[in-house]
VEXRONU-678245 format. One line per field, with one value per residue (C-alpha): residue in three letters; chain; x, y, z. Coordinates in Angstrom, 1 decimal. Each point is the difference from the previous one (the first is absolute). Example, Ala and Ser with C-alpha at 12.3 -4.5 7.8 and 13.67 -1.06 7.14 Angstrom:
residues 2
gufi <- [ALA_SER]
voba <- [A_A]
x <- [12.3_1.4]
y <- [-4.5_3.4]
z <- [7.8_-0.7]
***
This chain:
residues 358
gufi <- [UNK_UNK_UNK_UNK_UNK_UNK_UNK_UNK_UNK_UNK_UNK_UNK_UNK_UNK_UNK_UNK_UNK_UNK_UNK_UNK_UNK_UNK_UNK_UNK_UNK_UNK_UNK_UNK_UNK_UNK_UNK_UNK_UNK_UNK_UNK_UNK_UNK_UNK_UNK_UNK_UNK_UNK_UNK_UNK_UNK_UNK_UNK_UNK_UNK_UNK_UNK_UNK_UNK_UNK_UNK_UNK_UNK_UNK_UNK_UNK_UNK_UNK_UNK_UNK_UNK_UNK_UNK_UNK_UNK_UNK_UNK_UNK_UNK_UNK_UNK_UNK_UNK_UNK_UNK_UNK_UNK_UNK_UNK_UNK_UNK_UNK_UNK_UNK_UNK_UNK_UNK_UNK_UNK_UNK_UNK_UNK_UNK_UNK_UNK_UNK_UNK_UNK_UNK_UNK_UNK_UNK_UNK_UNK_UNK_UNK_UNK_UNK_UNK_UNK_UNK_UNK_UNK_UNK_UNK_UNK_UNK_UNK_UNK_UNK_UNK_UNK_UNK_UNK_UNK_UNK_UNK_UNK_UNK_UNK_UNK_UNK_UNK_UNK_UNK_UNK_UNK_UNK_UNK_UNK_UNK_UNK_UNK_UNK_UNK_UNK_UNK_UNK_UNK_UNK_UNK_UNK_UNK_UNK_UNK_UNK_UNK_UNK_UNK_UNK_UNK_UNK_UNK_UNK_UNK_UNK_UNK_UNK_UNK_UNK_UNK_UNK_UNK_UNK_UNK_UNK_UNK_UNK_UNK_UNK_UNK_UNK_UNK_UNK_UNK_UNK_UNK_UNK_UNK_UNK_UNK_UNK_UNK_UNK_UNK_UNK_UNK_UNK_UNK_UNK_UNK_UNK_UNK_UNK_UNK_UNK_UNK_UNK_UNK_UNK_UNK_UNK_UNK_UNK_UNK_UNK_UNK_UNK_UNK_UNK_UNK_UNK_UNK_UNK_UNK_UNK_UNK_UNK_UNK_UNK_UNK_UNK_UNK_UNK_UNK_UNK_UNK_UNK_UNK_UNK_UNK_UNK_UNK_UNK_UNK_UNK_UNK_UNK_UNK_UNK_UNK_UNK_UNK_UNK_UNK_UNK_UNK_UNK_UNK_UNK_UNK_UNK_UNK_UNK_UNK_UNK_UNK_UNK_UNK_UNK_UNK_UNK_UNK_UNK_UNK_UNK_UNK_UNK_UNK_UNK_UNK_UNK_UNK_UNK_UNK_UNK_UNK_UNK_UNK_UNK_UNK_UNK_UNK_UNK_UNK_UNK_UNK_UNK_UNK_UNK_UNK_UNK_UNK_UNK_UNK_UNK_UNK_UNK_UNK_UNK_UNK_UNK_UNK_UNK_UNK_UNK_UNK_UNK_UNK_UNK_UNK_UNK_UNK_UNK_UNK_UNK_UNK_UNK_UNK_UNK_UNK_UNK_UNK_UNK_UNK_UNK_UNK_UNK_UNK_UNK_UNK_UNK_UNK_UNK_UNK_UNK_UNK_UNK_UNK_UNK_UNK_UNK_UNK_UNK]
voba <- [A_A_A_A_A_A_A_A_A_A_A_A_A_A_A_A_A_A_A_A_A_A_A_A_A_A_A_A_A_A_A_A_A_A_A_A_A_A_A_A_A_A_A_A_A_A_A_A_A_A_A_A_A_A_A_A_A_A_A_A_A_A_A_A_A_A_A_A_A_A_A_A_A_A_A_A_A_A_A_A_A_A_A_A_A_A_A_A_A_A_A_A_A_A_A_A_A_A_A_A_A_A_A_A_A_A_A_A_A_A_A_A_A_A_A_A_A_A_A_A_A_A_A_A_A_A_A_A_A_A_A_A_A_A_A_A_A_A_A_A_A_A_A_A_A_A_A_A_A_A_A_A_A_A_A_A_A_A_A_A_A_A_A_A_A_A_A_A_A_A_A_A_A_A_A_A_A_A_A_A_A_A_A_A_A_A_A_A_A_A_A_A_A_A_A_A_A_A_A_A_A_A_A_A_A_A_A_A_A_A_A_A_A_A_A_A_A_A_A_A_A_A_A_A_A_A_A_A_A_A_A_A_A_A_A_A_A_A_A_A_A_A_A_A_A_A_A_A_A_A_A_A_A_A_A_A_A_A_A_A_A_A_A_A_A_A_A_A_A_A_A_A_A_A_A_A_A_A_A_A_A_A_A_A_A_A_A_A_A_A_A_A_A_A_A_A_A_A_A_A_A_A_A_A_A_A_A_A_A_A_A_A_A_A_A_A_A_A_A_A_A_A_A_A_A_A_A_A_A_A_A_A_A_A_A_A_A_A_A_A_A_A_A_A_A_A_A_A_A_A_A_A_A_A_A_A_A_A]
x <- [-61.1_-1.2_-0.6_3.5_1.6_-2.2_1.1_3.7_-0.4_-1.7_2.6_3.2_-1.2_-2.4_2.5_0.2_3.8_0.4_-1.8_2.3_3.1_-1.2_-0.5_3.5_1.6_-1.9_1.0_3.6_0.2_-1.6_2.4_3.1_-1.2_-0.7_2.9_2.5_2.5_-0.1_0.5_2.5_2.7_-2.4_-1.4_3.6_1.0_-3.0_1.0_3.7_-0.9_-2.4_2.9_2.5_-2.5_0.5_3.7_-0.9_-2.4_2.6_2.5_-2.6_-0.6_3.8_-0.1_1.1_-1.9_-2.5_1.6_3.5_-1.4_-1.7_3.1_2.2_-2.3_-0.4_3.8_0.3_-2.7_1.8_3.3_-1.6_-1.7_3.3_1.9_-2.6_0.0_3.7_1.3_-2.3_-2.0_3.0_1.4_-3.3_-0.3_3.5_-0.8_-3.3_1.8_2.8_-2.6_-1.7_3.3_0.7_-3.6_1.0_2.7_-2.4_-2.7_2.5_0.9_-3.6_-0.8_2.8_-1.6_-3.5_1.0_1.2_-3.3_-2.0_2.7_-0.1_-3.8_-1.5_-3.4_-0.4_1.7_0.1_2.4_-2.9_-1.0_3.6_0.3_-3.3_1.2_3.4_-1.5_-2.4_2.8_2.4_-2.7_-0.8_3.7_0.6_-2.8_1.6_3.4_-1.3_-1.7_3.2_1.9_-2.7_-0.1_1.7_-1.2_-3.6_-0.1_1.2_-3.5_-0.4_3.4_-0.9_-3.3_1.9_2.4_-2.9_-1.5_3.3_-0.1_-3.7_-0.2_2.6_-1.6_-3.5_1.3_1.5_-3.2_-2.2_2.2_0.3_-3.6_-1.6_-2.2_-1.1_-1.0_-1.9_-1.9_-0.9_-1.4_-1.8_-2.0_-1.8_-1.2_-2.7_0.9_-1.0_1.6_0.9_-0.3_2.3_2.6_-0.2_0.5_2.8_1.9_-0.5_1.1_2.9_1.2_-0.3_1.1_2.8_1.5_-0.3_1.4_2.9_0.7_0.1_2.4_2.4_-0.5_0.9_3.2_1.1_-0.8_1.5_3.1_0.6_-0.5_2.4_2.8_-0.6_0.1_3.1_1.8_-1.0_1.1_-3.5_-0.2_-2.6_-0.1_-1.5_-2.8_-0.9_0.1_-2.4_-2.4_0.2_-0.6_-3.0_-1.4_-0.9_-2.7_-2.1_0.1_0.1_-0.2_3.1_2.3_-1.3_0.5_3.5_1.4_0.1_2.4_2.2_0.3_0.5_2.8_1.7_-0.3_1.4_2.8_1.2_-1.6_-1.2_2.8_0.5_-0.1_-3.5_-1.1_1.5_-1.8_-3.3_0.5_0.8_-3.0_-2.2_1.4_-0.8_-3.6_-0.4_1.3_-2.2_-3.1_0.6_2.0_-0.2_-3.7_-1.2_2.2_-1.0_-3.7_-0.9_-2.7_-1.5_-2.9_1.3_-1.9_-1.0_2.0_-3.2_-0.7_3.6_-0.3_-3.5_1.3_3.0_-2.2_-2.7_2.2_2.5_-2.8_-1.1_3.3_2.6_3.4_-0.9_-3.1_2.2_2.5_-2.7_-2.4_0.8_-0.2_-3.3_-1.4_1.2_-1.7_-3.2_0.2_0.5_-3.0_-2.3_1.1_-0.9_-3.1_-3.1_-2.6_-3.6_-0.1_-3.7_-0.7_2.3_-1.8_-3.4_1.1_1.3_-3.3_-2.1]
y <- [1.7_0.0_3.7_0.7_-2.1_1.8_3.3_-0.9_-1.3_3.2_2.1_-1.7_-1.9_2.4_0.5_-2.8_0.5_-0.6_-3.3_-1.1_1.1_-1.9_-3.2_0.4_0.4_-3.0_-2.1_1.1_-1.1_-3.4_-0.5_0.8_-2.3_-2.9_0.4_2.3_-2.8_-1.2_3.5_1.2_0.8_2.2_1.8_0.6_1.3_2.4_1.4_0.4_1.6_2.3_1.1_0.4_2.0_3.0_0.2_-0.4_2.9_2.2_-0.8_0.9_3.4_0.5_-0.4_-3.7_-1.9_-2.5_-3.1_1.0_0.8_-3.4_-1.9_2.0_-0.6_-3.6_-0.6_1.8_-2.4_-3.0_1.1_0.4_-3.5_-1.6_1.7_-1.2_-3.6_-0.5_2.5_0.7_-3.3_-2.3_2.2_0.0_-3.8_-0.5_2.2_-1.9_-3.3_1.3_1.4_-3.4_-1.6_2.4_-0.4_-2.5_2.4_2.9_-1.9_-1.0_3.6_1.0_-2.6_1.4_3.5_-1.3_-2.0_3.2_1.8_-2.0_0.7_3.7_0.3_-2.8_1.6_0.6_-3.0_-3.6_-2.8_-2.0_2.8_0.4_-3.7_0.1_2.9_-1.6_-3.4_1.7_2.1_-3.0_-2.2_2.6_0.6_-3.8_-0.3_2.9_-1.6_-3.3_1.7_1.7_-3.3_-1.9_2.8_-2.0_-2.5_0.2_3.7_-0.4_0.3_3.3_1.2_-0.9_1.9_3.0_0.0_-0.1_3.0_1.8_-0.4_0.8_3.0_2.2_-0.9_0.9_3.2_1.2_-0.6_1.6_3.1_0.0_-0.8_1.8_2.2_-2.9_-2.1_2.8_0.8_-3.6_-0.1_3.3_-1.4_-2.3_3.0_2.5_2.7_2.7_-0.6_3.3_-1.6_-2.9_2.5_2.1_-3.1_-1.3_3.3_0.1_-3.7_0.5_3.1_-1.6_-3.5_0.9_2.5_-2.5_-3.1_1.9_1.9_-3.3_-1.5_3.0_-0.1_-3.7_0.6_3.0_-1.5_-3.4_1.6_2.4_-2.8_-2.3_2.7_0.9_-3.6_-0.8_3.0_-1.0_-3.6_-1.4_-3.7_-1.0_3.6_-1.0_-2.2_2.6_2.9_-1.9_-0.6_3.7_1.1_-2.2_1.0_3.4_-1.7_-0.4_3.2_-0.3_-3.8_-0.6_2.2_-1.6_-3.5_0.5_1.8_-3.3_-2.0_3.1_0.4_-3.7_-0.4_3.2_-1.3_-3.4_1.5_2.8_-0.6_2.9_2.3_3.2_-1.7_-1.3_3.5_1.5_-2.6_0.7_3.8_-0.3_-2.1_2.4_3.0_-1.8_-0.7_3.6_1.5_-2.4_1.0_3.7_0.9_-2.6_-0.9_3.6_0.7_-3.1_0.0_3.6_-0.5_-3.1_0.0_-1.6_-3.0_-0.2_-2.5_-2.0_-0.2_-1.2_-2.8_-1.1_0.0_-2.2_-2.4_-0.1_-0.3_-2.2_-2.4_-0.1_-0.1_-0.9_1.6_1.7_1.5_1.3_1.5_1.8_0.7_3.8_0.6_-1.9_2.0_3.2_-1.0_-0.7_3.3_1.8_-1.8_0.8_3.7_0.2_-2.2_1.9_0.6_1.0_3.3_0.6_-3.3_1.0_3.3_-1.7_-2.5_2.8_1.8_-0.5]
z <- [60.7_-3.6_0.2_1.3_-2.8_-2.6_1.4_-0.2_-3.5_-1.0_1.6_-1.2_-3.1_-1.6_-2.8_-2.6_-0.3_3.8_-0.3_-2.9_2.0_3.1_-2.1_-1.6_3.4_1.3_-3.0_0.3_3.7_-0.7_-2.9_2.1_2.8_-2.4_-2.4_1.9_0.7_-3.6_-1.4_2.6_-2.6_-2.0_3.1_1.2_-3.5_-0.1_3.5_-1.0_-3.3_1.9_2.2_-2.9_-2.1_2.3_-1.0_-3.7_0.3_1.7_-2.8_-2.6_1.6_-0.2_-3.7_-0.3_-2.7_1.5_-1.5_1.1_3.5_0.2_-1.1_2.4_3.0_-0.9_0.0_3.4_1.3_-1.5_1.5_3.5_-0.4_-1.1_2.9_2.5_-1.4_-0.3_2.6_2.9_0.0_0.4_2.7_1.9_-0.4_1.3_3.1_0.6_0.0_2.2_2.4_0.1_0.8_2.9_1.3_2.8_1.4_-0.2_1.9_2.7_0.5_0.0_2.6_2.2_-0.3_0.7_3.1_1.7_-0.4_2.6_2.6_-0.8_-0.3_2.0_0.3_-3.7_-1.7_1.0_-1.0_-1.4_-2.4_-1.1_-0.7_-2.0_-2.2_-0.5_-1.0_-2.5_-1.6_-0.2_-1.6_-2.7_-0.6_-0.3_-2.6_-2.0_0.2_-1.2_-2.9_-1.0_0.1_-2.0_-2.6_-2.8_-2.5_1.2_-0.9_-3.6_-1.5_1.9_-1.2_-3.6_0.3_1.4_-2.9_-2.4_1.8_-0.2_-3.8_-0.4_2.2_-1.8_-3.4_1.3_1.6_-3.3_-2.0_2.7_-0.3_-3.7_-0.9_3.0_-2.2_-2.2_3.0_1.7_-3.2_-0.5_3.6_-0.5_-2.9_2.4_2.1_-0.7_-2.5_2.4_3.4_1.7_3.5_-0.9_-1.5_3.2_2.2_-2.2_0.3_3.8_0.4_-2.4_2.0_3.4_-0.8_-2.4_2.5_2.8_-1.8_-1.6_3.2_2.0_-2.6_0.5_3.8_0.1_-2.0_2.1_3.4_-0.8_-1.6_2.9_2.5_-1.7_-0.2_3.7_1.2_-2.0_1.4_3.5_-0.5_0.4_-1.1_-2.6_-1.3_-3.4_1.5_2.7_-2.5_-2.3_2.9_1.0_-3.6_-0.4_3.3_-1.3_-2.2_3.1_2.1_3.8_-0.1_-2.1_2.1_3.2_-1.3_-1.5_3.1_2.0_-2.3_-0.4_3.7_0.7_-2.6_1.3_3.5_-0.7_-2.2_2.3_3.4_2.3_-1.2_-1.9_-3.4_0.7_1.0_-3.2_-2.1_1.6_-0.2_-3.7_-0.6_2.0_-2.0_-3.3_1.1_1.2_-3.3_-2.0_1.9_0.3_-3.1_-2.7_0.2_-0.1_-3.0_-2.0_0.9_0.1_-2.7_1.6_2.4_3.2_1.4_3.6_2.0_0.7_-3.7_-0.6_2.6_-1.3_-3.6_0.9_1.9_-2.7_-3.1_1.7_0.9_-3.6_-1.9_2.6_-0.3_-3.3_1.7_2.9_-2.5_-2.0_2.8_0.2_-3.8_-0.2_3.0_-1.7_-3.2_1.9_1.7_-3.3_-1.5_2.9_-0.1_-3.7_0.1_-1.2_2.7_-0.8_1.9_-0.6_1.8_2.9_0.3_0.1_2.6_2.3_0.1_3.1]
***
C-alpha cells in the first residue's frame, strides 16, 4: 500500500508547483465549506462578474474603452436585476400563491383520474397503491401551502438579509469588473514567480468554465423566454412560473428536463383535459426541448468538452450533498473545472514508462 501511494505521489506530485496547486485547491474547498454561507454574496458576485467579463472582453475587441465597456455591461446587469426583482419575481410569486390556492381542486381532479386506472389496468395498478400515492402527494402539497400561508412576519429577517444582498452584490460585481487586474495581480504575488503549469491550467479552466457558465446563462434566458412566449400564446396557466422552471432545468442536463416535464404535463392536463390544447402544449414543449438539445447546446458549447451523463449525475449528487441547492446549481461548472484541471495536470512520464515495463 505504501509503495502504491509512493508511486502515485511520484507520478502526479513530482513537480513542486503541482503540490502547491493541490494545497491551494484543498484550502479553497475547505474555506468554501466552512465560510461559504457567510460569504455567499461575495461568491455570487465573483461568479456574476466572471460571466459578465466575457461581454466586456468582446466590447474591448470591438474598440470600446475598457472603463466604458465595464460601465455599460454593469448597467445592463443592473437593468436585468431590477427587471427580475420588480417585474418577473412578483409575477412568479403571484402565480405560486394562486397555484397553492387551486391545489385542492387540482388534487380532486387528479384523484378522479387516478381512480380510473385500477379499473383499466387491474393487473398493474391497485387501489391501495393509488391511495398511497395520493396521500403522499396531498401531504407534501399541504405542507407547501402551509409554508406559503405562514410566509409573512416570520420571514422578515430573511427578507432584510435578501435586500442587503441585493445592495451588496451589484456593488461587489462592479468592483470585481473594474479592479479585476489589480485583484488578480495581488493574488499572483502569493504564488511562485515561475508557474508555467498553473498558467496552463488557468487558461484551460478559464476556457472551459467561462464558455460553459456564460453559455448556460444565455441558454437559460433563451429557453425560458421561448417557453414563456409559447405558453402564453397557447393559453397555458402559470406561464411565468413554468417557464422559469423550464429555463432553470437546463442547468442540470437530462435530470432537469425529466423532472420539470411532470409539472408541465400535470398543469396542462388539469387546465385543458385530454384535448387538442393539451397535445399542442406538450408538442410545443417537446419541440423546445429538442431544439435546445440539438441546436442551441451545440452552438453555445462547441468549445466545451462534454461530460459523460454518468459524470453529470455523480457531480450533481456529490456537490449537491456538500452544498445543497447551490451545489446542484454549480455541479456541472465544478465538474467541468475538475475535468480541465485533470486534463492539464502534469504527469511524470518517465515514471509511467518505468512502471509499464515488465
